[in-house]
MOPAC internal coordinates of N, CA, C and O (Angstrom, degrees):
PM7 1SCF
backbone

  N    0.0000 0     0.00 0     0.00 0    0    0    0
  C    1.4496 1     0.00 0     0.00 0    1    0    0
  C    1.5338 1   108.47 1     0.00 0    2    1    0
  O    1.2310 1   120.73 1   -40.82 1    3    2    1
  N    1.3127 1   116.21 1   139.18 1    3    2    1
  C    1.4560 1   120.73 1   179.07 1    5    3    2
  C    1.5267 1   109.20 1  -110.18 1    6    5    3
  O    1.2310 1   121.37 1   -36.05 1    7    6    5
  N    1.3154 1   114.98 1   143.95 1    7    6    5
  C    1.4560 1   120.46 1   177.51 1    9    7    6
  C    1.5217 1   108.46 1  -125.52 1   10    9    7
  O    1.2310 1   120.53 1   -36.01 1   11   10    9
  N    1.3195 1   116.60 1   143.99 1   11   10    9
  C    1.4600 1   120.43 1   179.34 1   13   11   10
  C    1.5223 1   109.50 1   -82.50 1   14   13   11
  O    1.2310 1   121.40 1   -35.43 1   15   14   13
  N    1.3125 1   114.93 1   144.57 1   15   14   13
  C    1.4550 1   121.98 1   178.99 1   17   15   14
  C    1.5322 1   107.49 1  -119.60 1   18   17   15
  O    1.2310 1   120.79 1   -32.13 1   19   18   17
  N    1.3293 1   116.10 1   147.87 1   19   18   17
  C    1.4604 1   120.92 1  -177.02 1   21   19   18
  C    1.5202 1   110.67 1  -130.64 1   22   21   19
  O    1.2310 1   121.15 1   -32.27 1   23   22   21
  N    1.3179 1   115.40 1   147.73 1   23   22   21
  C    1.4567 1   123.43 1   174.00 1   25   23   22
  C    1.5197 1   106.56 1  -113.45 1   26   25   23
  O    1.2310 1   120.65 1   -50.34 1   27   26   25
  N    1.3193 1   116.36 1   129.66 1   27   26   25
  C    1.4600 1   121.28 1  -177.90 1   29   27   26
  C    1.5181 1   108.70 1  -110.49 1   30   29   27
  O    1.2310 1   120.87 1   -49.77 1   31   30   29
  N    1.3119 1   115.95 1   130.23 1   31   30   29
  C    1.4679 1   120.94 1   177.68 1   33   31   30
  C    1.5181 1   108.16 1  -117.38 1   34   33   31
  O    1.2310 1   120.65 1   -56.09 1   35   34   33
  N    1.3213 1   116.37 1   123.91 1   35   34   33
  C    1.4628 1   122.37 1   174.79 1   37   35   34
  C    1.5186 1   107.03 1  -112.14 1   38   37   35
  O    1.2310 1   120.68 1   -57.85 1   39   38   37
  N    1.3219 1   116.31 1   122.15 1   39   38   37
  C    1.4640 1   120.34 1   176.55 1   41   39   38
  C    1.5238 1   106.74 1   -77.99 1   42   41   39
  O    1.2310 1   121.39 1   -81.58 1   43   42   41
  N    1.3242 1   114.95 1    98.42 1   43   42   41
  C    1.4625 1   122.53 1  -172.40 1   45   43   42
  C    1.5227 1   113.31 1   -55.42 1   46   45   43
  O    1.2310 1   119.81 1   143.21 1   47   46   45
  N    1.3108 1   117.96 1   -36.79 1   47   46   45
  C    1.4652 1   120.67 1  -177.22 1   49   47   46
  C    1.5298 1   112.37 1   -76.35 1   50   49   47
  O    1.2310 1   119.74 1   160.36 1   51   50   49
  N    1.3113 1   118.11 1   -19.64 1   51   50   49
  C    1.4696 1   121.30 1   176.64 1   53   51   50
  C    1.5199 1   111.74 1   -84.62 1   54   53   51
  O    1.2310 1   120.62 1   151.79 1   55   54   53
  N    1.3185 1   116.43 1   -28.21 1   55   54   53
  C    1.4548 1   122.04 1  -174.11 1   57   55   54
  C    1.5310 1   111.07 1   -68.21 1   58   57   55
  O    1.2310 1   120.57 1   -50.73 1   59   58   57
  N    1.3486 1   116.51 1   129.27 1   59   58   57
  C    1.4587 1   122.09 1   177.05 1   61   59   58
  C    1.5234 1   111.88 1  -106.96 1   62   61   59
  O    1.2310 1   120.57 1  -163.38 1   63   62   61
  N    1.3247 1   116.52 1    16.62 1   63   62   61
  C    1.4653 1   122.28 1   174.77 1   65   63   62
  C    1.5227 1   113.02 1    57.98 1   66   65   63
  O    1.2310 1   120.48 1  -137.24 1   67   66   65
  N    1.3297 1   116.68 1    42.76 1   67   66   65
  C    1.4674 1   119.64 1   177.89 1   69   67   66
  C    1.5304 1   111.05 1   -71.20 1   70   69   67
  O    1.2310 1   120.79 1   152.02 1   71   70   69
  N    1.3432 1   116.09 1   -27.98 1   71   70   69
  C    1.4547 1   120.84 1   177.89 1   73   71   70
  C    1.5175 1   115.19 1    85.78 1   74   73   71
  O    1.2310 1   119.51 1  -176.42 1   75   74   73
  N    1.3290 1   118.54 1     3.58 1   75   74   73
  C    1.4667 1   120.35 1  -179.49 1   77   75   74
  C    1.5249 1   111.77 1   -60.11 1   78   77   75
  O    1.2310 1   120.22 1   136.55 1   79   78   77
  N    1.3318 1   117.18 1   -43.45 1   79   78   77
  C    1.4647 1   119.91 1  -179.57 1   81   79   78
  C    1.5230 1   110.78 1   -63.25 1   82   81   79
  O    1.2310 1   120.55 1   141.93 1   83   82   81
  N    1.3132 1   116.55 1   -38.07 1   83   82   81
  C    1.4643 1   121.30 1   179.04 1   85   83   82
  C    1.5252 1   110.09 1   -66.56 1   86   85   83
  O    1.2310 1   120.81 1   134.49 1   87   86   85
  N    1.3091 1   116.05 1   -45.51 1   87   86   85
  C    1.4629 1   121.36 1  -176.73 1   89   87   86
  C    1.5305 1   113.14 1   -68.95 1   90   89   87
  O    1.2310 1   120.36 1   137.66 1   91   90   89
  N    1.3243 1   116.91 1   -42.34 1   91   90   89
  C    1.4610 1   119.94 1  -172.33 1   93   91   90
  C    1.5219 1   115.34 1   -92.61 1   94   93   91
  O    1.2310 1   119.22 1   168.14 1   95   94   93
  N    1.3188 1   119.10 1   -11.86 1   95   94   93
  C    1.4645 1   120.39 1  -179.87 1   97   95   94
  C    1.5290 1   109.64 1   -66.64 1   98   97   95
  O    1.2310 1   119.96 1   -60.53 1   99   98   97
  N    1.3331 1   117.68 1   119.47 1   99   98   97
  C    1.4656 1   119.97 1  -178.31 1  101   99   98
  C    1.5293 1   113.63 1   -69.98 1  102  101   99
  O    1.2310 1   120.02 1   162.48 1  103  102  101
  N    1.3218 1   117.57 1   -17.52 1  103  102  101
  C    1.4784 1   121.51 1  -177.86 1  105  103  102
  C    1.5243 1   112.85 1  -106.74 1  106  105  103
  O    1.2310 1   119.85 1  -173.96 1  107  106  105
  N    1.3312 1   117.89 1     6.04 1  107  106  105
  C    1.4708 1   123.75 1   176.85 1  109  107  106
  C    1.5338 1   112.21 1    54.24 1  110  109  107
  O    1.2310 1   121.42 1  -130.68 1  111  110  109
  N    1.3262 1   114.90 1    49.32 1  111  110  109
  C    1.4628 1   121.65 1  -177.26 1  113  111  110
  C    1.5377 1   111.99 1   -76.80 1  114  113  111
  O    1.2310 1   120.00 1   148.34 1  115  114  113
  N    1.3287 1   117.60 1   -31.66 1  115  114  113
  C    1.4677 1   121.67 1  -170.97 1  117  115  114
  C    1.5249 1   113.93 1  -103.85 1  118  117  115
  O    1.2310 1   121.81 1   -26.51 1  119  118  117
  N    1.3373 1   114.13 1   153.49 1  119  118  117
  C    1.4674 1   123.21 1   169.24 1  121  119  118
  C    1.5262 1   106.54 1  -144.87 1  122  121  119
  O    1.2310 1   120.47 1   -14.18 1  123  122  121
  N    1.3413 1   116.70 1   165.82 1  123  122  121
  C    1.4551 1   119.91 1   174.43 1  125  123  122
  C    1.5224 1   109.70 1   -77.65 1  126  125  123
  O    1.2310 1   120.88 1   -40.07 1  127  126  125
  N    1.3114 1   115.92 1   139.93 1  127  126  125
  C    1.4544 1   121.60 1   176.34 1  129  127  126
  C    1.5295 1   108.85 1   -71.71 1  130  129  127
  O    1.2310 1   119.70 1   -34.81 1  131  130  129
  N    1.3181 1   118.17 1   145.19 1  131  130  129
  C    1.4623 1   119.43 1   174.52 1  133  131  130
  C    1.5419 1   111.87 1   -74.69 1  134  133  131
  O    1.2310 1   120.74 1   166.35 1  135  134  133
  N    1.3369 1   116.20 1   -13.65 1  135  134  133
  C    1.4632 1   121.69 1  -179.67 1  137  135  134
  C    1.5201 1   110.93 1   -93.35 1  138  137  135
  O    1.2310 1   120.65 1   -24.59 1  139  138  137
  N    1.3139 1   116.37 1   155.41 1  139  138  137
  C    1.4608 1   122.96 1   178.16 1  141  139  138
  C    1.5226 1   110.72 1   -93.35 1  142  141  139
  O    1.2310 1   120.56 1   -29.98 1  143  142  141
  N    1.3490 1   116.54 1   150.02 1  143  142  141
  C    1.4547 1   119.81 1   168.74 1  145  143  142
  C    1.5362 1   107.30 1   -90.86 1  146  145  143
  O    1.2310 1   119.62 1     3.21 1  147  146  145
  N    1.3164 1   118.33 1  -176.79 1  147  146  145
  C    1.4669 1   121.16 1  -176.48 1  149  147  146
  C    1.5222 1   113.31 1   -68.12 1  150  149  147
  O    1.2310 1   120.16 1   162.57 1  151  150  149
  N    1.3171 1   117.31 1   -17.43 1  151  150  149
  C    1.4672 1   120.87 1   177.92 1  153  151  150
  C    1.5260 1   111.80 1   -88.61 1  154  153  151
  O    1.2310 1   120.40 1   173.67 1  155  154  153
  N    1.3328 1   116.84 1    -6.33 1  155  154  153
  C    1.4550 1   120.45 1   178.93 1  157  155  154
  C    1.5192 1   114.50 1    92.38 1  158  157  155
  O    1.2310 1   120.15 1  -165.30 1  159  158  157
  N    1.3304 1   117.32 1    14.70 1  159  158  157
  C    1.4611 1   121.94 1   178.46 1  161  159  158
  C    1.5273 1   110.72 1  -102.10 1  162  161  159
  O    1.2310 1   121.06 1   -25.22 1  163  162  161
  N    1.3074 1   115.58 1   154.78 1  163  162  161
  C    1.4616 1   121.82 1   170.64 1  165  163  162
  C    1.5346 1   106.18 1   -90.75 1  166  165  163
  O    1.2310 1   119.07 1   -80.19 1  167  166  165
  N    1.3174 1   119.38 1    99.81 1  167  166  165
  C    1.4692 1   120.23 1  -175.83 1  169  167  166
  C    1.5294 1   111.90 1   -70.30 1  170  169  167
  O    1.2310 1   121.59 1   -24.40 1  171  170  169
  N    1.3112 1   114.57 1   155.60 1  171  170  169
  C    1.4655 1   120.66 1   174.81 1  173  171  170
  C    1.5222 1   108.90 1   -71.50 1  174  173  171
  O    1.2310 1   121.08 1   -35.70 1  175  174  173
  N    1.3257 1   115.53 1   144.30 1  175  174  173
  C    1.4616 1   120.86 1   177.13 1  177  175  174
  C    1.5279 1   108.83 1  -135.43 1  178  177  175
  O    1.2310 1   120.12 1   -35.53 1  179  178  177
  N    1.3345 1   117.38 1   144.47 1  179  178  177
  C    1.4620 1   119.96 1   176.88 1  181  179  178
  C    1.5319 1   109.60 1   -79.14 1  182  181  179
  O    1.2310 1   120.21 1   -72.41 1  183  182  181
  N    1.3156 1   117.21 1   107.59 1  183  182  181
  C    1.4666 1   121.13 1  -178.13 1  185  183  182
  C    1.5253 1   112.73 1   -99.08 1  186  185  183
  O    1.2310 1   120.60 1   162.81 1  187  186  185
  N    1.3297 1   116.46 1   -17.19 1  187  186  185
  C    1.4657 1   121.32 1   177.62 1  189  187  186
  C    1.5329 1   108.66 1  -128.35 1  190  189  187
  O    1.2310 1   121.61 1  -122.94 1  191  190  189
  N    1.3195 1   114.53 1    57.06 1  191  190  189
  C    1.4634 1   121.53 1  -176.32 1  193  191  190
  C    1.5241 1   112.33 1   -58.25 1  194  193  191
  O    1.2310 1   120.20 1   149.57 1  195  194  193
  N    1.3228 1   117.22 1   -30.43 1  195  194  193
  C    1.4647 1   121.00 1   179.63 1  197  195  194
  C    1.5274 1   112.20 1   -65.20 1  198  197  195
  O    1.2310 1   119.71 1   162.89 1  199  198  197
  N    1.3266 1   118.16 1   -17.11 1  199  198  197
  C    1.4702 1   121.95 1   177.94 1  201  199  198
  C    1.5277 1   113.13 1   -84.67 1  202  201  199
  O    1.2310 1   120.18 1   168.84 1  203  202  201
  N    1.3193 1   117.26 1   -11.16 1  203  202  201
  C    1.4681 1   121.70 1  -175.01 1  205  203  202
  C    1.5287 1   111.19 1   -64.89 1  206  205  203
  O    1.2310 1   120.84 1   -48.87 1  207  206  205
  N    1.3314 1   115.99 1   131.13 1  207  206  205
  C    1.4633 1   121.80 1   176.90 1  209  207  206
  C    1.5300 1   111.92 1  -103.49 1  210  209  207
  O    1.2310 1   120.51 1   178.82 1  211  210  209
  N    1.3315 1   116.63 1    -1.18 1  211  210  209
  C    1.4567 1   120.27 1  -179.95 1  213  211  210
  C    1.5126 1   113.62 1    75.98 1  214  213  211
  O    1.2310 1   119.61 1  -157.27 1  215  214  213
  N    1.3120 1   118.35 1    22.73 1  215  214  213
  C    1.4698 1   122.04 1  -175.86 1  217  215  214
  C    1.5276 1   112.94 1   -65.33 1  218  217  215
  O    1.2310 1   120.19 1   150.90 1  219  218  217
  N    1.3379 1   117.23 1   -29.10 1  219  218  217
  C    1.4606 1   121.14 1   176.68 1  221  219  218
  C    1.5128 1   115.73 1    87.73 1  222  221  219
  O    1.2310 1   119.86 1  -176.19 1  223  222  221
  N    1.3120 1   117.87 1     3.81 1  223  222  221
  C    1.4619 1   119.85 1  -179.96 1  225  223  222
  C    1.5256 1   110.65 1   -61.01 1  226  225  223
  O    1.2310 1   120.27 1   138.30 1  227  226  225
  N    1.3293 1   117.08 1   -41.70 1  227  226  225
  C    1.4668 1   120.85 1  -176.74 1  229  227  226
  C    1.5243 1   111.95 1   -59.25 1  230  229  227
  O    1.2310 1   120.10 1   130.75 1  231  230  229
  N    1.3239 1   117.41 1   -49.25 1  231  230  229
  C    1.4598 1   118.04 1  -178.10 1  233  231  230
  C    1.5149 1   112.45 1   -75.62 1  234  233  231
  O    1.2310 1   119.85 1   159.03 1  235  234  233
  N    1.3099 1   117.90 1   -20.97 1  235  234  233
  C    1.4574 1   120.93 1   176.75 1  237  235  234
  C    1.5257 1   111.15 1   -72.45 1  238  237  235
  O    1.2310 1   120.13 1   139.59 1  239  238  237
  N    1.3295 1   117.35 1   -40.41 1  239  238  237
  C    1.4667 1   120.29 1  -177.55 1  241  239  238
  C    1.5180 1   113.38 1   -86.91 1  242  241  239
  O    1.2310 1   119.36 1   169.05 1  243  242  241
  N    1.3274 1   118.82 1   -10.95 1  243  242  241
  C    1.4673 1   121.44 1  -177.42 1  245  243  242
  C    1.5343 1   110.43 1   -70.48 1  246  245  243
  O    1.2310 1   119.92 1   -67.66 1  247  246  245
  N    1.3406 1   117.75 1   112.34 1  247  246  245
  C    1.4673 1   119.84 1  -178.76 1  249  247  246
  C    1.5282 1   113.13 1   -72.10 1  250  249  247
  O    1.2310 1   120.07 1   165.77 1  251  250  249
  N    1.3236 1   117.48 1   -14.23 1  251  250  249
  C    1.4573 1   121.27 1  -178.06 1  253  251  250
  C    1.5237 1   113.32 1  -101.09 1  254  253  251
  O    1.2310 1   120.41 1  -176.66 1  255  254  253
  N    1.3250 1   116.82 1     3.34 1  255  254  253
  C    1.4628 1   123.15 1  -179.25 1  257  255  254
  C    1.5337 1   109.44 1    48.67 1  258  257  255
  O    1.2310 1   121.46 1  -129.64 1  259  258  257
  N    1.3351 1   114.81 1    50.36 1  259  258  257
  C    1.4551 1   120.95 1  -174.65 1  261  259  258
  C    1.5253 1   113.31 1  -103.48 1  262  261  259
  O    1.2310 1   119.90 1   178.15 1  263  262  261
  N    1.3412 1   117.79 1    -1.85 1  263  262  261
  C    1.4621 1   120.58 1  -174.19 1  265  263  262
  C    1.5245 1   110.43 1  -118.47 1  266  265  263
  O    1.2310 1   121.22 1   -45.91 1  267  266  265
  N    1.3236 1   115.27 1   134.09 1  267  266  265
  C    1.4550 1   122.47 1   174.69 1  269  267  266
  C    1.5219 1   107.61 1  -131.60 1  270  269  267
  O    1.2310 1   120.76 1   -40.89 1  271  270  269
  N    1.3308 1   116.15 1   139.11 1  271  270  269
  C    1.4646 1   121.25 1   176.94 1  273  271  270
  C    1.5223 1   108.28 1  -116.28 1  274  273  271
  O    1.2310 1   121.27 1   -48.79 1  275  274  273
  N    1.3241 1   115.18 1   131.21 1  275  274  273
  C    1.4602 1   121.78 1   177.63 1  277  275  274
  C    1.5231 1   108.74 1  -113.84 1  278  277  275
  O    1.2310 1   120.94 1   -47.27 1  279  278  277
  N    1.3316 1   115.80 1   132.73 1  279  278  277
  C    1.4643 1   119.82 1   175.69 1  281  279  278
  C    1.5225 1   108.66 1   -84.94 1  282  281  279
  O    1.2310 1   121.12 1   -52.91 1  283  282  281
  N    1.3231 1   115.46 1   127.09 1  283  282  281
  C    1.4573 1   121.33 1   178.21 1  285  283  282
  C    1.5259 1   109.40 1   -94.30 1  286  285  283
  O    1.2310 1   120.45 1    -4.70 1  287  286  285
  N    1.3109 1   116.74 1   175.30 1  287  286  285
  C    1.4639 1   120.26 1   176.46 1  289  287  286
  C    1.5076 1   109.95 1   -61.20 1  290  289  287
  O    1.2310 1   120.91 1   -30.48 1  291  290  289
  N    1.3090 1   115.86 1   149.52 1  291  290  289
  C    1.4638 1   120.96 1   179.15 1  293  291  290
  C    1.5138 1   110.40 1   -67.04 1  294  293  291
  O    1.2310 1   120.98 1   -33.15 1  295  294  293
  N    1.3039 1   115.73 1   146.85 1  295  294  293
  C    1.4525 1   122.52 1  -179.50 1  297  295  294
  C    1.5316 1   109.07 1  -112.31 1  298  297  295
  O    1.2310 1   120.93 1   -45.05 1  299  298  297
  N    1.3250 1   115.84 1   134.95 1  299  298  297
  C    1.4623 1   120.06 1   176.34 1  301  299  298
  C    1.5254 1   109.45 1   -73.83 1  302  301  299
  O    1.2310 1   121.21 1   -48.74 1  303  302  301
  N    1.3213 1   115.30 1   131.26 1  303  302  301
  C    1.4538 1   121.20 1   178.52 1  305  303  302
  C    1.5112 1   107.41 1  -126.20 1  306  305  303
  O    1.2310 1   120.44 1   -57.89 1  307  306  305
  N    1.3171 1   116.77 1   122.11 1  307  306  305
  C    1.4650 1   119.34 1   178.75 1  309  307  306
  C    1.5157 1   108.48 1   -86.96 1  310  309  307
  O    1.2310 1   121.13 1   -32.41 1  311  310  309
  N    1.2952 1   115.45 1   147.59 1  311  310  309
  C    1.4584 1   121.58 1   179.75 1  313  311  310
  C    1.5157 1   112.72 1   -88.51 1  314  313  311
  O    1.2310 1   120.36 1   178.91 1  315  314  313
  N    1.2973 1   116.92 1    -1.09 1  315  314  313
  C    1.4768 1   120.44 1  -176.76 1  317  315  314
  C    1.4974 1   112.65 1   -77.26 1  318  317  315
  O    1.2310 1   120.10 1   180.00 1  319  318  317

């Protein structure tokens, strides 16, 4: 069985820490960073990237267009 893998990129300097991606992500991929960006916000970061299904909700709700999802090569997963 093959499973799709995704890479999430958050442009930290664009993020204003609105929290929409954190709130609306059905797989709870994001959290706020403990570090500040140059604007003084705690940007969202993907902390559970392996949970991402590529649904696109995060980048759709992001008002700052700070999130991009890249589909990686499929990974073989054994059921054993």
